[in-house]
C-alpha positions in Angstrom: 0.0 0.0 0.0 3.0 2.3 0.4 3.9 2.2 -3.2 2.0 5.0 -5.0 1.3 3.1 -8.2 0.5 -0.3 -6.6 -3.3 0.2 -6.0 -3.7 1.3 -9.7 -1.7 -1.7 -10.9 -3.7 -4.1 -8.7 -7.0 -2.6 -10.0 -5.8 -2.9 -13.6 -5.0 -6.5 -13.0 -8.3 -7.3 -11.3 -10.8 -4.5 -10.3 -12.8 -7.1 -8.3 -9.8 -7.8 -6.1 -10.3 -7.9 -2.3 -7.7 -6.1 -0.3 -6.7 -7.0 3.3 -4.6 -4.4 5.1 -3.1 -4.8 8.5 -2.0 -1.5 10.2 0.6 -1.5 12.9 1.4 1.2 15.3 3.5 3.5 13.1 6.0 4.2 15.9 6.6 0.5 16.4 6.6 -0.1 12.7 9.3 2.5 12.0 11.6 1.1 14.7 11.0 -2.5 13.5 11.7 -1.5 9.9 15.0 0.2 11.0 16.0 -2.9 13.0 15.4 -5.1 10.0 17.5 -2.9 7.7 20.2 -2.7 10.3 20.2 -6.5 10.6 20.5 -6.7 6.8 23.5 -4.3 6.9 21.5 -1.8 4.8 21.6 1.0 7.4 24.6 1.8 9.6 23.0 4.9 11.3 21.5 4.9 14.8 17.7 4.9 14.8 17.7 8.6 15.9 20.1 9.6 13.1 18.1 7.5 10.6 14.8 9.2 11.4 16.4 12.6 11.6 18.0 12.2 8.2 15.2 10.3 6.4 14.0 13.1 4.2 17.5 13.8 2.9 18.3 10.1 2.4 15.1 9.5 0.5 15.5 12.3 -2.0 17.7 10.0 -4.2 14.6 8.1 -5.3 12.2 11.0 -5.9 9.6 11.0 -7.2 9.3 7.4 -6.0 9.4 6.2 -2.4 12.6 4.8 -0.9 12.7 1.1 -0.3 15.1 1.1 2.6 15.1 4.5 4.5 11.4 5.2 4.6 11.0 4.4 8.2 8.7 7.3 9.2 7.1 8.0 5.8 5.5 4.5 5.6 3.6 5.2 8.8 1.4 7.9 7.2 -1.4 5.4 6.5 -4.4 7.7 5.8 -3.1 8.9 2.3 -2.2 5.3 1.5 -5.7 4.2 2.4 -7.3 7.0 0.4 -5.3 5.7 -2.6 -6.5 2.2 -2.1 -10.1 3.4 -1.7 -9.8 5.4 -4.9 -9.7 2.1 -6.7 -11.4 -0.3 -4.4 -14.7 0.1 -2.5 -15.0 -0.3 1.3 -16.7 -3.6 0.5 -13.5 -4.8 -1.2 -11.2 -3.7 1.6 -10.7 -5.2 5.1 -8.5 -3.1 7.4 -7.3 -4.7 10.6 -5.2 -3.6 13.5 -2.0 -5.6 14.0 -2.7 -5.8 17.7 -6.0 -7.5 17.0 -4.3 -10.2 15.0 -1.6 -10.6 17.6 -3.9 -10.7 20.7 -7.1 -12.0 19.3 -6.1 -14.1 16.3 -9.1 -16.4 16.2 -11.7 -13.6 15.9 -9.4 -11.7 13.6 -9.0 -14.6 11.2 -12.7 -15.2 11.4 -13.2 -11.6 10.1 -10.8 -12.5 7.3 -12.6 -15.7 6.3 -16.0 -13.9 6.5 -14.6 -11.1 4.3 -13.3 -13.5 1.8 -16.5 -15.6 2.0 -14.6 -18.8 2.6 -15.0 -21.4 5.3 -13.6 -20.6 8.7 -10.3 -22.2 9.6 -10.8 -25.2 11.8 -7.6 -25.4 13.7 -5.4 -22.4 14.1 -2.1 -22.7 15.8 -1.1 -19.3 17.1 2.5 -18.6 16.4 4.8 -15.5 16.2 6.5 -15.0 12.8 9.0 -12.5 11.5 9.9 -11.7 15.1 13.5 -10.8 15.7 15.2 -9.8 18.9 16.4 -6.2 18.9 19.9 -5.4 20.1 18.7 -2.0 21.3 15.5 -0.4 22.4 13.8 2.7 21.3 14.6 5.6 23.6 11.9 7.7 25.1 13.3 10.6 23.1 12.9 8.7 19.9 9.4 7.5 20.9 8.2 10.9 21.9 9.6 12.4 18.7 7.7 9.9 16.6 4.5 10.2 18.6 4.6 13.9 18.0 5.1 13.3 14.3 2.2 10.8 14.1 -0.2 12.4 16.5 -2.4 14.1 13.9 -2.1 11.1 11.5 -3.4 8.8 14.2 -6.3 11.0 15.0 -7.2 11.1 11.3 -7.1 7.3 11.2 -9.3 7.0 14.2 -12.0 9.1 12.5 -11.5 7.4 9.1 -11.7 3.9 10.5 -13.8 4.5 13.6 -11.0 3.0 15.7 -9.5 3.8 19.1 -5.8 4.1 18.6 -5.0 5.8 21.9 -2.6 2.9 22.7 -0.5 4.0 19.7 0.0 7.4 21.4 0.8 5.9 24.8 
């Protein structure tokens, strides 16, 4: 959903496509993304320096999005959702919170099967995937900075999706 042209290309491929989107707390998502790129040796900067220098570093790919250094930018979900909804109706899109999948997987997967109009999964083994240990933690300075950046965006999402995202601002 982050890639500007992707919704249009998906629609051109199949305008009847159903889209499932899982949104993660953008603060946590940015830190996780940086950790992944650091582990892949794609980013040598500290998290603080990486988010401070993101705009400069991403200029090299303009007018396109940067694949690696877009830690903060990817968390502005509302415009990305508008782009999806430009091509796909609300009936064609299911938007879920990552926390719901993590903490209530059975009900969340039931929403998925209902949305796809397929039989419910009979046996679901709850497991954690793509989980990696971090060698460092996000500092309160970094977290507060990102919360400040995302505060208005999160409030827009709450209205747009009728969600309570206050935990994302905690």
